[in-house]
CHARMM-style PDB file with segment names, atoms N, HN, CA, C and O in Angstrom:
ATOM      1  N   MET     1       4.309   0.101 -12.435  1.00  0.00      PROA
ATOM      2  CA  MET     1       3.955  -0.149 -11.056  1.00  0.00      PROA
ATOM      3  C   MET     1       4.989   0.501 -10.140  1.00  0.00      PROA
ATOM      4  O   MET     1       6.193   0.313 -10.318  1.00  0.00      PROA
ATOM      5  N   ASN     2       4.517   1.254  -9.176  1.00  0.00      PROA
ATOM      6  HN  ASN     2       3.540   1.406  -9.032  1.00  0.00      PROA
ATOM      7  CA  ASN     2       5.406   1.947  -8.251  1.00  0.00      PROA
ATOM      8  C   ASN     2       5.557   1.126  -6.979  1.00  0.00      PROA
ATOM      9  O   ASN     2       4.661   1.118  -6.136  1.00  0.00      PROA
ATOM     10  N   LYS     3       6.682   0.434  -6.834  1.00  0.00      PROA
ATOM     11  HN  LYS     3       7.411   0.440  -7.520  1.00  0.00      PROA
ATOM     12  CA  LYS     3       6.912  -0.441  -5.684  1.00  0.00      PROA
ATOM     13  C   LYS     3       7.828   0.192  -4.640  1.00  0.00      PROA
ATOM     14  O   LYS     3       8.379  -0.515  -3.797  1.00  0.00      PROA
ATOM     15  N   LYS     4       7.995   1.495  -4.684  1.00  0.00      PROA
ATOM     16  HN  LYS     4       7.547   2.070  -5.369  1.00  0.00      PROA
ATOM     17  CA  LYS     4       8.929   2.136  -3.769  1.00  0.00      PROA
ATOM     18  C   LYS     4       8.289   2.546  -2.448  1.00  0.00      PROA
ATOM     19  O   LYS     4       9.005   2.872  -1.501  1.00  0.00      PROA
ATOM     20  N   TYR     5       6.983   2.539  -2.362  1.00  0.00      PROA
ATOM     21  HN  TYR     5       6.402   2.273  -3.131  1.00  0.00      PROA
ATOM     22  CA  TYR     5       6.321   2.908  -1.115  1.00  0.00      PROA
ATOM     23  C   TYR     5       6.404   1.760  -0.113  1.00  0.00      PROA
ATOM     24  O   TYR     5       6.339   0.586  -0.476  1.00  0.00      PROA
ATOM     25  N   GLU     6       6.547   2.128   1.141  1.00  0.00      PROA
ATOM     26  HN  GLU     6       6.600   3.082   1.436  1.00  0.00      PROA
ATOM     27  CA  GLU     6       6.606   1.137   2.207  1.00  0.00      PROA
ATOM     28  C   GLU     6       5.250   0.439   2.346  1.00  0.00      PROA
ATOM     29  O   GLU     6       4.204   1.088   2.314  1.00  0.00      PROA
ATOM     30  N   ILE     7       5.277  -0.877   2.498  1.00  0.00      PROA
ATOM     31  HN  ILE     7       6.126  -1.405   2.524  1.00  0.00      PROA
ATOM     32  CA  ILE     7       4.070  -1.669   2.693  1.00  0.00      PROA
ATOM     33  C   ILE     7       4.238  -2.469   3.977  1.00  0.00      PROA
ATOM     34  O   ILE     7       5.209  -3.209   4.137  1.00  0.00      PROA
ATOM     35  N   ILE     8       3.291  -2.314   4.881  1.00  0.00      PROA
ATOM     36  HN  ILE     8       2.503  -1.713   4.751  1.00  0.00      PROA
ATOM     37  CA  ILE     8       3.314  -3.052   6.141  1.00  0.00      PROA
ATOM     38  C   ILE     8       2.254  -4.145   6.043  1.00  0.00      PROA
ATOM     39  O   ILE     8       1.085  -3.860   5.782  1.00  0.00      PROA
ATOM     40  N   ILE     9       2.662  -5.392   6.252  1.00  0.00      PROA
ATOM     41  HN  ILE     9       3.612  -5.623   6.464  1.00  0.00      PROA
ATOM     42  CA  ILE     9       1.749  -6.527   6.134  1.00  0.00      PROA
ATOM     43  C   ILE     9       1.657  -7.237   7.484  1.00  0.00      PROA
ATOM     44  O   ILE     9       2.670  -7.514   8.126  1.00  0.00      PROA
ATOM     45  N   TYR    10       0.435  -7.523   7.897  1.00  0.00      PROA
ATOM     46  HN  TYR    10      -0.388  -7.298   7.375  1.00  0.00      PROA
ATOM     47  CA  TYR    10       0.223  -8.228   9.158  1.00  0.00      PROA
ATOM     48  C   TYR    10      -1.004  -9.128   9.040  1.00  0.00      PROA
ATOM     49  O   TYR    10      -1.847  -8.928   8.165  1.00  0.00      PROA
ATOM     50  N   TRP    11      -1.096 -10.112   9.919  1.00  0.00      PROA
ATOM     51  HN  TRP    11      -0.411 -10.274  10.629  1.00  0.00      PROA
ATOM     52  CA  TRP    11      -2.235 -11.022   9.956  1.00  0.00      PROA
ATOM     53  C   TRP    11      -3.331 -10.397  10.809  1.00  0.00      PROA
ATOM     54  O   TRP    11      -3.073  -9.933  11.920  1.00  0.00      PROA
ATOM     55  N   SER    12      -4.544 -10.385  10.292  1.00  0.00      PROA
ATOM     56  HN  SER    12      -4.754 -10.761   9.389  1.00  0.00      PROA
ATOM     57  CA  SER    12      -5.697  -9.901  11.043  1.00  0.00      PROA
ATOM     58  C   SER    12      -6.584 -11.092  11.383  1.00  0.00      PROA
ATOM     59  O   SER    12      -7.243 -11.652  10.507  1.00  0.00      PROA
ATOM     60  N   ALA    13      -6.600 -11.478  12.658  1.00  0.00      PROA
ATOM     61  HN  ALA    13      -6.064 -11.024  13.370  1.00  0.00      PROA
ATOM     62  CA  ALA    13      -7.447 -12.588  13.087  1.00  0.00      PROA
ATOM     63  C   ALA    13      -8.919 -12.232  12.911  1.00  0.00      PROA
ATOM     64  O   ALA    13      -9.736 -13.096  12.593  1.00  0.00      PROA
ATOM     65  N   LYS    14      -9.254 -10.970  13.115  1.00  0.00      PROA
ATOM     66  HN  LYS    14      -8.590 -10.268  13.374  1.00  0.00      PROA
ATOM     67  CA  LYS    14     -10.641 -10.513  12.961  1.00  0.00      PROA
ATOM     68  C   LYS    14     -11.133 -10.733  11.535  1.00  0.00      PROA
ATOM     69  O   LYS    14     -12.267 -11.163  11.326  1.00  0.00      PROA
ATOM     70  N   ASP    15     -10.283 -10.440  10.560  1.00  0.00      PROA
ATOM     71  HN  ASP    15      -9.361 -10.091  10.730  1.00  0.00      PROA
ATOM     72  CA  ASP    15     -10.655 -10.569   9.148  1.00  0.00      PROA
ATOM     73  C   ASP    15     -10.265 -11.918   8.545  1.00  0.00      PROA
ATOM     74  O   ASP    15     -10.668 -12.248   7.429  1.00  0.00      PROA
ATOM     75  N   CYS    16      -9.482 -12.691   9.291  1.00  0.00      PROA
ATOM     76  HN  CYS    16      -9.155 -12.423  10.197  1.00  0.00      PROA
ATOM     77  CA  CYS    16      -8.958 -13.971   8.786  1.00  0.00      PROA
ATOM     78  C   CYS    16      -8.244 -13.773   7.449  1.00  0.00      PROA
ATOM     79  O   CYS    16      -8.455 -14.517   6.491  1.00  0.00      PROA
ATOM     80  N   ALA    17      -7.395 -12.748   7.417  1.00  0.00      PROA
ATOM     81  HN  ALA    17      -7.224 -12.144   8.195  1.00  0.00      PROA
ATOM     82  CA  ALA    17      -6.667 -12.423   6.181  1.00  0.00      PROA
ATOM     83  C   ALA    17      -5.419 -11.630   6.532  1.00  0.00      PROA
ATOM     84  O   ALA    17      -5.312 -11.055   7.615  1.00  0.00      PROA
ATOM     85  N   PHE    18      -4.472 -11.610   5.590  1.00  0.00      PROA
ATOM     86  HN  PHE    18      -4.559 -12.077   4.710  1.00  0.00      PROA
ATOM     87  CA  PHE    18      -3.321 -10.729   5.710  1.00  0.00      PROA
ATOM     88  C   PHE    18      -3.759  -9.344   5.240  1.00  0.00      PROA
ATOM     89  O   PHE    18      -4.449  -9.218   4.229  1.00  0.00      PROA
ATOM     90  N   VAL    19      -3.363  -8.319   5.966  1.00  0.00      PROA
ATOM     91  HN  VAL    19      -2.802  -8.422   6.788  1.00  0.00      PROA
ATOM     92  CA  VAL    19      -3.699  -6.945   5.619  1.00  0.00      PROA
ATOM     93  C   VAL    19      -2.412  -6.222   5.266  1.00  0.00      PROA
ATOM     94  O   VAL    19      -1.412  -6.338   5.973  1.00  0.00      PROA
ATOM     95  N   ALA    20      -2.441  -5.476   4.169  1.00  0.00      PROA
ATOM     96  HN  ALA    20      -3.253  -5.382   3.594  1.00  0.00      PROA
ATOM     97  CA  ALA    20      -1.279  -4.706   3.713  1.00  0.00      PROA
ATOM     98  C   ALA    20      -1.659  -3.232   3.709  1.00  0.00      PROA
ATOM     99  O   ALA    20      -2.601  -2.831   3.026  1.00  0.00      PROA
ATOM    100  N   GLU    21      -0.927  -2.428   4.469  1.00  0.00      PROA
ATOM    101  HN  GLU    21      -0.161  -2.754   5.023  1.00  0.00      PROA
ATOM    102  CA  GLU    21      -1.177  -0.994   4.547  1.00  0.00      PROA
ATOM    103  C   GLU    21      -0.010  -0.238   3.942  1.00  0.00      PROA
ATOM    104  O   GLU    21       1.144  -0.650   4.064  1.00  0.00      PROA
ATOM    105  N   VAL    22      -0.321   0.883   3.283  1.00  0.00      PROA
ATOM    106  HN  VAL    22      -1.258   1.218   3.184  1.00  0.00      PROA
ATOM    107  CA  VAL    22       0.686   1.750   2.689  1.00  0.00      PROA
ATOM    108  C   VAL    22       0.597   3.086   3.439  1.00  0.00      PROA
ATOM    109  O   VAL    22      -0.183   3.958   3.059  1.00  0.00      PROA
ATOM    110  N   PRO    23       1.397   3.247   4.502  1.00  0.00      PROA
ATOM    111  CA  PRO    23       1.258   4.407   5.384  1.00  0.00      PROA
ATOM    112  C   PRO    23       1.426   5.764   4.696  1.00  0.00      PROA
ATOM    113  O   PRO    23       0.819   6.748   5.119  1.00  0.00      PROA
ATOM    114  N   GLU    24       2.223   5.825   3.666  1.00  0.00      PROA
ATOM    115  HN  GLU    24       2.717   5.026   3.322  1.00  0.00      PROA
ATOM    116  CA  GLU    24       2.486   7.111   3.013  1.00  0.00      PROA
ATOM    117  C   GLU    24       1.339   7.565   2.112  1.00  0.00      PROA
ATOM    118  O   GLU    24       1.294   8.725   1.703  1.00  0.00      PROA
ATOM    119  N   LEU    25       0.412   6.655   1.803  1.00  0.00      PROA
ATOM    120  HN  LEU    25       0.449   5.712   2.136  1.00  0.00      PROA
ATOM    121  CA  LEU    25      -0.738   6.986   0.957  1.00  0.00      PROA
ATOM    122  C   LEU    25      -1.999   6.785   1.796  1.00  0.00      PROA
ATOM    123  O   LEU    25      -2.459   5.652   1.936  1.00  0.00      PROA
ATOM    124  N   PRO    26      -2.565   7.847   2.354  1.00  0.00      PROA
ATOM    125  CA  PRO    26      -3.710   7.733   3.259  1.00  0.00      PROA
ATOM    126  C   PRO    26      -4.849   6.889   2.684  1.00  0.00      PROA
ATOM    127  O   PRO    26      -5.320   7.117   1.570  1.00  0.00      PROA
ATOM    128  N   GLY    27      -5.271   5.911   3.482  1.00  0.00      PROA
ATOM    129  HN  GLY    27      -4.888   5.727   4.387  1.00  0.00      PROA
ATOM    130  CA  GLY    27      -6.378   5.058   3.092  1.00  0.00      PROA
ATOM    131  C   GLY    27      -6.030   3.950   2.124  1.00  0.00      PROA
ATOM    132  O   GLY    27      -6.906   3.181   1.731  1.00  0.00      PROA
ATOM    133  N   CYS    28      -4.769   3.848   1.730  1.00  0.00      PROA
ATOM    134  HN  CYS    28      -4.057   4.473   2.050  1.00  0.00      PROA
ATOM    135  CA  CYS    28      -4.356   2.828   0.759  1.00  0.00      PROA
ATOM    136  C   CYS    28      -4.016   1.544   1.502  1.00  0.00      PROA
ATOM    137  O   CYS    28      -3.033   1.472   2.239  1.00  0.00      PROA
ATOM    138  N   MET    29      -4.855   0.533   1.290  1.00  0.00      PROA
ATOM    139  HN  MET    29      -5.654   0.592   0.691  1.00  0.00      PROA
ATOM    140  CA  MET    29      -4.620  -0.750   1.915  1.00  0.00      PROA
ATOM    141  C   MET    29      -5.295  -1.844   1.105  1.00  0.00      PROA
ATOM    142  O   MET    29      -6.159  -1.572   0.271  1.00  0.00      PROA
ATOM    143  N   ALA    30      -4.896  -3.074   1.359  1.00  0.00      PROA
ATOM    144  HN  ALA    30      -4.195  -3.295   2.037  1.00  0.00      PROA
ATOM    145  CA  ALA    30      -5.450  -4.226   0.655  1.00  0.00      PROA
ATOM    146  C   ALA    30      -5.357  -5.429   1.574  1.00  0.00      PROA
ATOM    147  O   ALA    30      -4.752  -5.361   2.644  1.00  0.00      PROA
ATOM    148  N   ASP    31      -5.960  -6.532   1.150  1.00  0.00      PROA
ATOM    149  HN  ASP    31      -6.452  -6.587   0.281  1.00  0.00      PROA
ATOM    150  CA  ASP    31      -5.839  -7.752   1.931  1.00  0.00      PROA
ATOM    151  C   ASP    31      -5.691  -8.938   1.004  1.00  0.00      PROA
ATOM    152  O   ASP    31      -5.776  -8.806  -0.217  1.00  0.00      PROA
ATOM    153  N   GLY    32      -5.467 -10.101   1.598  1.00  0.00      PROA
ATOM    154  HN  GLY    32      -5.398 -10.209   2.590  1.00  0.00      PROA
ATOM    155  CA  GLY    32      -5.324 -11.320   0.813  1.00  0.00      PROA
ATOM    156  C   GLY    32      -5.298 -12.528   1.724  1.00  0.00      PROA
ATOM    157  O   GLY    32      -5.029 -12.413   2.920  1.00  0.00      PROA
ATOM    158  N   GLN    33      -5.578 -13.683   1.154  1.00  0.00      PROA
ATOM    159  HN  GLN    33      -5.796 -13.776   0.183  1.00  0.00      PROA
ATOM    160  CA  GLN    33      -5.562 -14.921   1.921  1.00  0.00      PROA
ATOM    161  C   GLN    33      -4.145 -15.398   2.216  1.00  0.00      PROA
ATOM    162  O   GLN    33      -3.944 -16.215   3.114  1.00  0.00      PROA
ATOM    163  N   SER    34      -3.161 -14.898   1.472  1.00  0.00      PROA
ATOM    164  HN  SER    34      -3.325 -14.234   0.742  1.00  0.00      PROA
ATOM    165  CA  SER    34      -1.757 -15.213   1.726  1.00  0.00      PROA
ATOM    166  C   SER    34      -0.966 -13.910   1.777  1.00  0.00      PROA
ATOM    167  O   SER    34      -1.432 -12.862   1.329  1.00  0.00      PROA
ATOM    168  N   TYR    35       0.228 -13.997   2.328  1.00  0.00      PROA
ATOM    169  HN  TYR    35       0.607 -14.848   2.692  1.00  0.00      PROA
ATOM    170  CA  TYR    35       1.122 -12.845   2.397  1.00  0.00      PROA
ATOM    171  C   TYR    35       1.379 -12.303   0.997  1.00  0.00      PROA
ATOM    172  O   TYR    35       1.322 -11.095   0.769  1.00  0.00      PROA
ATOM    173  N   GLN    36       1.663 -13.204   0.061  1.00  0.00      PROA
ATOM    174  HN  GLN    36       1.710 -14.186   0.245  1.00  0.00      PROA
ATOM    175  CA  GLN    36       1.973 -12.821  -1.314  1.00  0.00      PROA
ATOM    176  C   GLN    36       0.771 -12.167  -1.997  1.00  0.00      PROA
ATOM    177  O   GLN    36       0.932 -11.209  -2.753  1.00  0.00      PROA
ATOM    178  N   GLU    37      -0.425 -12.680  -1.734  1.00  0.00      PROA
ATOM    179  HN  GLU    37      -0.555 -13.459  -1.120  1.00  0.00      PROA
ATOM    180  CA  GLU    37      -1.623 -12.097  -2.331  1.00  0.00      PROA
ATOM    181  C   GLU    37      -1.858 -10.688  -1.788  1.00  0.00      PROA
ATOM    182  O   GLU    37      -2.209  -9.781  -2.542  1.00  0.00      PROA
ATOM    183  N   ALA    38      -1.666 -10.508  -0.488  1.00  0.00      PROA
ATOM    184  HN  ALA    38      -1.381 -11.245   0.124  1.00  0.00      PROA
ATOM    185  CA  ALA    38      -1.832  -9.184   0.110  1.00  0.00      PROA
ATOM    186  C   ALA    38      -0.820  -8.197  -0.478  1.00  0.00      PROA
ATOM    187  O   ALA    38      -1.164  -7.051  -0.768  1.00  0.00      PROA
ATOM    188  N   LEU    39       0.418  -8.642  -0.652  1.00  0.00      PROA
ATOM    189  HN  LEU    39       0.697  -9.573  -0.417  1.00  0.00      PROA
ATOM    190  CA  LEU    39       1.449  -7.793  -1.243  1.00  0.00      PROA
ATOM    191  C   LEU    39       1.095  -7.415  -2.677  1.00  0.00      PROA
ATOM    192  O   LEU    39       1.180  -6.246  -3.054  1.00  0.00      PROA
ATOM    193  N   SER    40       0.701  -8.391  -3.466  1.00  0.00      PROA
ATOM    194  HN  SER    40       0.632  -9.340  -3.160  1.00  0.00      PROA
ATOM    195  CA  SER    40       0.331  -8.145  -4.860  1.00  0.00      PROA
ATOM    196  C   SER    40      -0.852  -7.176  -4.950  1.00  0.00      PROA
ATOM    197  O   SER    40      -0.853  -6.261  -5.774  1.00  0.00      PROA
ATOM    198  N   ASN    41      -1.850  -7.385  -4.102  1.00  0.00      PROA
ATOM    199  HN  ASN    41      -1.850  -8.128  -3.433  1.00  0.00      PROA
ATOM    200  CA  ASN    41      -3.013  -6.489  -4.101  1.00  0.00      PROA
ATOM    201  C   ASN    41      -2.628  -5.077  -3.674  1.00  0.00      PROA
ATOM    202  O   ASN    41      -3.144  -4.103  -4.222  1.00  0.00      PROA
ATOM    203  N   ALA    42      -1.727  -4.957  -2.704  1.00  0.00      PROA
ATOM    204  HN  ALA    42      -1.307  -5.748  -2.259  1.00  0.00      PROA
ATOM    205  CA  ALA    42      -1.280  -3.637  -2.254  1.00  0.00      PROA
ATOM    206  C   ALA    42      -0.528  -2.911  -3.367  1.00  0.00      PROA
ATOM    207  O   ALA    42      -0.708  -1.708  -3.554  1.00  0.00      PROA
ATOM    208  N   GLU    43       0.307  -3.630  -4.102  1.00  0.00      PROA
ATOM    209  HN  GLU    43       0.453  -4.608  -3.950  1.00  0.00      PROA
ATOM    210  CA  GLU    43       1.036  -2.996  -5.207  1.00  0.00      PROA
ATOM    211  C   GLU    43       0.061  -2.465  -6.257  1.00  0.00      PROA
ATOM    212  O   GLU    43       0.272  -1.390  -6.818  1.00  0.00      PROA
ATOM    213  N   ARG    44      -1.002  -3.217  -6.521  1.00  0.00      PROA
ATOM    214  HN  ARG    44      -1.173  -4.091  -6.066  1.00  0.00      PROA
ATOM    215  CA  ARG    44      -2.018  -2.767  -7.471  1.00  0.00      PROA
ATOM    216  C   ARG    44      -2.761  -1.551  -6.917  1.00  0.00      PROA
ATOM    217  O   ARG    44      -3.067  -0.619  -7.660  1.00  0.00      PROA
ATOM    218  N   MET    45      -3.052  -1.557  -5.608  1.00  0.00      PROA
ATOM    219  HN  MET    45      -2.803  -2.314  -5.003  1.00  0.00      PROA
ATOM    220  CA  MET    45      -3.751  -0.437  -4.981  1.00  0.00      PROA
ATOM    221  C   MET    45      -2.900   0.840  -4.990  1.00  0.00      PROA
ATOM    222  O   MET    45      -3.436   1.941  -5.117  1.00  0.00      PROA
ATOM    223  N   ILE    46      -1.584   0.695  -4.857  1.00  0.00      PROA
ATOM    224  HN  ILE    46      -1.148  -0.199  -4.755  1.00  0.00      PROA
ATOM    225  CA  ILE    46      -0.700   1.862  -4.939  1.00  0.00      PROA
ATOM    226  C   ILE    46      -0.868   2.526  -6.299  1.00  0.00      PROA
ATOM    227  O   ILE    46      -1.034   3.743  -6.381  1.00  0.00      PROA
ATOM    228  N   ASP    47      -0.827   1.737  -7.357  1.00  0.00      PROA
ATOM    229  HN  ASP    47      -0.692   0.748  -7.290  1.00  0.00      PROA
ATOM    230  CA  ASP    47      -0.987   2.286  -8.706  1.00  0.00      PROA
ATOM    231  C   ASP    47      -2.352   2.967  -8.862  1.00  0.00      PROA
ATOM    232  O   ASP    47      -2.444   4.059  -9.424  1.00  0.00      PROA
ATOM    233  N   GLU    48      -3.403   2.320  -8.364  1.00  0.00      PROA
ATOM    234  HN  GLU    48      -3.328   1.433  -7.908  1.00  0.00      PROA
ATOM    235  CA  GLU    48      -4.741   2.885  -8.485  1.00  0.00      PROA
ATOM    236  C   GLU    48      -4.897   4.137  -7.637  1.00  0.00      PROA
ATOM    237  O   GLU    48      -5.571   5.084  -8.044  1.00  0.00      PROA
ATOM    238  N   TRP    49      -4.274   4.150  -6.450  1.00  0.00      PROA
ATOM    239  HN  TRP    49      -3.726   3.381  -6.119  1.00  0.00      PROA
ATOM    240  CA  TRP    49      -4.323   5.323  -5.583  1.00  0.00      PROA
ATOM    241  C   TRP    49      -3.686   6.512  -6.298  1.00  0.00      PROA
ATOM    242  O   TRP    49      -4.253   7.604  -6.331  1.00  0.00      PROA
ATOM    243  N   ILE    50      -2.505   6.291  -6.866  1.00  0.00      PROA
ATOM    244  HN  ILE    50      -2.043   5.404  -6.838  1.00  0.00      PROA
ATOM    245  CA  ILE    50      -1.789   7.361  -7.558  1.00  0.00      PROA
ATOM    246  C   ILE    50      -2.569   7.823  -8.791  1.00  0.00      PROA
ATOM    247  O   ILE    50      -2.658   9.021  -9.057  1.00  0.00      PROA
ATOM    248  N   GLU    51      -3.127   6.883  -9.533  1.00  0.00      PROA
ATOM    249  HN  GLU    51      -3.055   5.910  -9.317  1.00  0.00      PROA
ATOM    250  CA  GLU    51      -3.916   7.222 -10.726  1.00  0.00      PROA
ATOM    251  C   GLU    51      -5.133   8.073 -10.349  1.00  0.00      PROA
ATOM    252  O   GLU    51      -5.435   9.061 -11.018  1.00  0.00      PROA
ATOM    253  N   THR    52      -5.822   7.689  -9.288  1.00  0.00      PROA
ATOM    254  HN  THR    52      -5.577   6.887  -8.745  1.00  0.00      PROA
ATOM    255  CA  THR    52      -6.997   8.441  -8.849  1.00  0.00      PROA
ATOM    256  C   THR    52      -6.614   9.828  -8.360  1.00  0.00      PROA
ATOM    257  O   THR    52      -7.255  10.813  -8.727  1.00  0.00      PROA
ATOM    258  N   ALA    53      -5.581   9.916  -7.540  1.00  0.00      PROA
ATOM    259  HN  ALA    53      -5.061   9.116  -7.242  1.00  0.00      PROA
ATOM    260  CA  ALA    53      -5.140  11.217  -7.029  1.00  0.00      PROA
ATOM    261  C   ALA    53      -4.729  12.134  -8.180  1.00  0.00      PROA
ATOM    262  O   ALA    53      -5.045  13.323  -8.170  1.00  0.00      PROA
ATOM    263  N   THR    54      -4.037  11.591  -9.154  1.00  0.00      PROA
ATOM    264  HN  THR    54      -3.780  10.624  -9.162  1.00  0.00      PROA
ATOM    265  CA  THR    54      -3.606  12.376 -10.313  1.00  0.00      PROA
ATOM    266  C   THR    54      -4.816  12.895 -11.084  1.00  0.00      PROA
ATOM    267  O   THR    54      -4.859  14.066 -11.463  1.00  0.00      PROA
ATOM    268  N   SER    55      -5.791  12.031 -11.315  1.00  0.00      PROA
ATOM    269  HN  SER    55      -5.756  11.080 -11.008  1.00  0.00      PROA
ATOM    270  CA  SER    55      -6.976  12.445 -12.077  1.00  0.00      PROA
ATOM    271  C   SER    55      -7.795  13.503 -11.342  1.00  0.00      PROA
ATOM    272  O   SER    55      -8.490  14.298 -11.973  1.00  0.00      PROA
ATOM    273  N   LEU    56      -7.715  13.515 -10.010  1.00  0.00      PROA
ATOM    274  HN  LEU    56      -7.150  12.868  -9.498  1.00  0.00      PROA
ATOM    275  CA  LEU    56      -8.426  14.515  -9.215  1.00  0.00      PROA
ATOM    276  C   LEU    56      -7.588  15.762  -8.949  1.00  0.00      PROA
ATOM    277  O   LEU    56      -8.052  16.696  -8.295  1.00  0.00      PROA
ATOM    278  N   GLY    57      -6.367  15.778  -9.448  1.00  0.00      PROA
ATOM    279  HN  GLY    57      -5.990  15.019  -9.979  1.00  0.00      PROA
ATOM    280  CA  GLY    57      -5.481  16.920  -9.250  1.00  0.00      PROA
ATOM    281  C   GLY    57      -4.921  17.031  -7.850  1.00  0.00      PROA
ATOM    282  O   GLY    57      -4.505  18.110  -7.429  1.00  0.00      PROA
ATOM    283  N   ARG    58      -4.905  15.925  -7.125  1.00  0.00      PROA
ATOM    284  HN  ARG    58      -5.243  15.048  -7.467  1.00  0.00      PROA
ATOM    285  CA  ARG    58      -4.380  15.936  -5.754  1.00  0.00      PROA
ATOM    286  C   ARG    58      -2.890  15.611  -5.768  1.00  0.00      PROA
ATOM    287  O   ARG    58      -2.419  14.904  -6.659  1.00  0.00      PROA
ATOM    288  N   PRO    59      -2.145  16.120  -4.788  1.00  0.00      PROA
ATOM    289  CA  PRO    59      -0.701  15.856  -4.753  1.00  0.00      PROA
ATOM    290  C   PRO    59      -0.397  14.397  -4.390  1.00  0.00      PROA
ATOM    291  O   PRO    59      -1.142  13.758  -3.648  1.00  0.00      PROA
ATOM    292  N   ILE    60       0.699  13.898  -4.926  1.00  0.00      PROA
ATOM    293  HN  ILE    60       1.304  14.417  -5.530  1.00  0.00      PROA
ATOM    294  CA  ILE    60       1.179  12.559  -4.616  1.00  0.00      PROA
ATOM    295  C   ILE    60       2.239  12.706  -3.520  1.00  0.00      PROA
ATOM    296  O   ILE    60       3.224  13.419  -3.714  1.00  0.00      PROA
ATOM    297  N   PRO    61       2.055  12.047  -2.375  1.00  0.00      PROA
ATOM    298  CA  PRO    61       3.033  12.174  -1.288  1.00  0.00      PROA
ATOM    299  C   PRO    61       4.439  11.737  -1.722  1.00  0.00      PROA
ATOM    300  O   PRO    61       4.608  10.797  -2.498  1.00  0.00      PROA
ATOM    301  N   GLN    62       5.419  12.439  -1.204  1.00  0.00      PROA
ATOM    302  HN  GLN    62       5.282  13.203  -0.573  1.00  0.00      PROA
ATOM    303  CA  GLN    62       6.810  12.084  -1.437  1.00  0.00      PROA
ATOM    304  C   GLN    62       7.115  10.772  -0.739  1.00  0.00      PROA
ATOM    305  O   GLN    62       6.541  10.463   0.306  1.00  0.00      PROA
ATOM    306  N   LEU    63       8.011  10.014  -1.314  1.00  0.00      PROA
ATOM    307  HN  LEU    63       8.477  10.265  -2.162  1.00  0.00      PROA
ATOM    308  CA  LEU    63       8.471   8.782  -0.678  1.00  0.00      PROA
ATOM    309  C   LEU    63       9.254   9.133   0.577  1.00  0.00      PROA
ATOM    310  O   LEU    63      10.152   9.974   0.537  1.00  0.00      PROA
ATOM    311  N   ILE    64       8.923   8.500   1.672  1.00  0.00      PROA
ATOM    312  HN  ILE    64       8.194   7.816   1.704  1.00  0.00      PROA
ATOM    313  CA  ILE    64       9.659   8.714   2.915  1.00  0.00      PROA
ATOM    314  C   ILE    64      10.448   7.462   3.231  1.00  0.00      PROA
ATOM    315  O   ILE    64      11.670   7.516   3.367  1.00  0.00      PROA
ATOM    316  N   GLY    65       9.768   6.343   3.349  1.00  0.00      PROA
ATOM    317  HN  GLY    65       8.775   6.299   3.239  1.00  0.00      PROA
ATOM    318  CA  GLY    65      10.433   5.081   3.612  1.00  0.00      PROA
ATOM    319  C   GLY    65      11.060   5.030   4.974  1.00  0.00      PROA
ATOM    320  O   GLY    65      11.907   5.862   5.301  1.00  0.00      PROA
ATOM    321  N   ARG    66      10.672   4.090   5.759  1.00  0.00      PROA
ATOM    322  HN  ARG    66       9.984   3.414   5.494  1.00  0.00      PROA
ATOM    323  CA  ARG    66      11.154   3.954   7.126  1.00  0.00      PROA
ATOM    324  C   ARG    66      12.648   3.625   7.175  1.00  0.00      PROA
ATOM    325  O   ARG    66      13.350   4.063   8.087  1.00  0.00      PROA
ATOM    326  N   PHE    67      13.135   2.855   6.200  1.00  0.00      PROA
ATOM    327  HN  PHE    67      12.565   2.499   5.459  1.00  0.00      PROA
ATOM    328  CA  PHE    67      14.522   2.423   6.229  1.00  0.00      PROA
ATOM    329  C   PHE    67      15.394   3.156   5.228  1.00  0.00      PROA
ATOM    330  O   PHE    67      16.414   2.627   4.785  1.00  0.00      PROA
ATOM    331  N   ALA    68      15.004   4.360   4.871  1.00  0.00      PROA
ATOM    332  HN  ALA    68      14.176   4.789   5.231  1.00  0.00      PROA
ATOM    333  CA  ALA    68      15.728   5.128   3.875  1.00  0.00      PROA
ATOM    334  C   ALA    68      17.176   5.424   4.295  1.00  0.00      PROA
ATOM    335  O   ALA    68      18.049   5.582   3.442  1.00  0.00      PROA
ATOM    336  N   TYR    69      17.426   5.497   5.605  1.00  0.00      PROA
ATOM    337  HN  TYR    69      16.717   5.368   6.298  1.00  0.00      PROA
ATOM    338  CA  TYR    69      18.765   5.872   6.073  1.00  0.00      PROA
ATOM    339  C   TYR    69      19.470   4.741   6.803  1.00  0.00      PROA
ATOM    340  O   TYR    69      20.461   4.978   7.493  1.00  0.00      PROA
ATOM    341  N   ALA    70      18.987   3.538   6.665  1.00  0.00      PROA
ATOM    342  HN  ALA    70      18.182   3.345   6.104  1.00  0.00      PROA
ATOM    343  CA  ALA    70      19.611   2.403   7.360  1.00  0.00      PROA
ATOM    344  C   ALA    70      20.895   1.982   6.668  1.00  0.00      PROA
ATOM    345  OT1 ALA    70      21.557   1.044   7.112  1.00  0.00      PROA
TER     346      ALA     70
END
């Protein structure tokens, strides 16, 4: 499991769920009824995103990380 990508988690009142977005992987996001569930689902989606991109021969974005230089 690749946990090095930045994950942004926020509450969505519209969806009544926590939403987790992975900005460095276009379209990679997940949700959950709790913060922890959203995080766990996002970590699984990162792996699936990378697996799918690899199988299609698409490049995997480099890790940028917002706090890389803090």
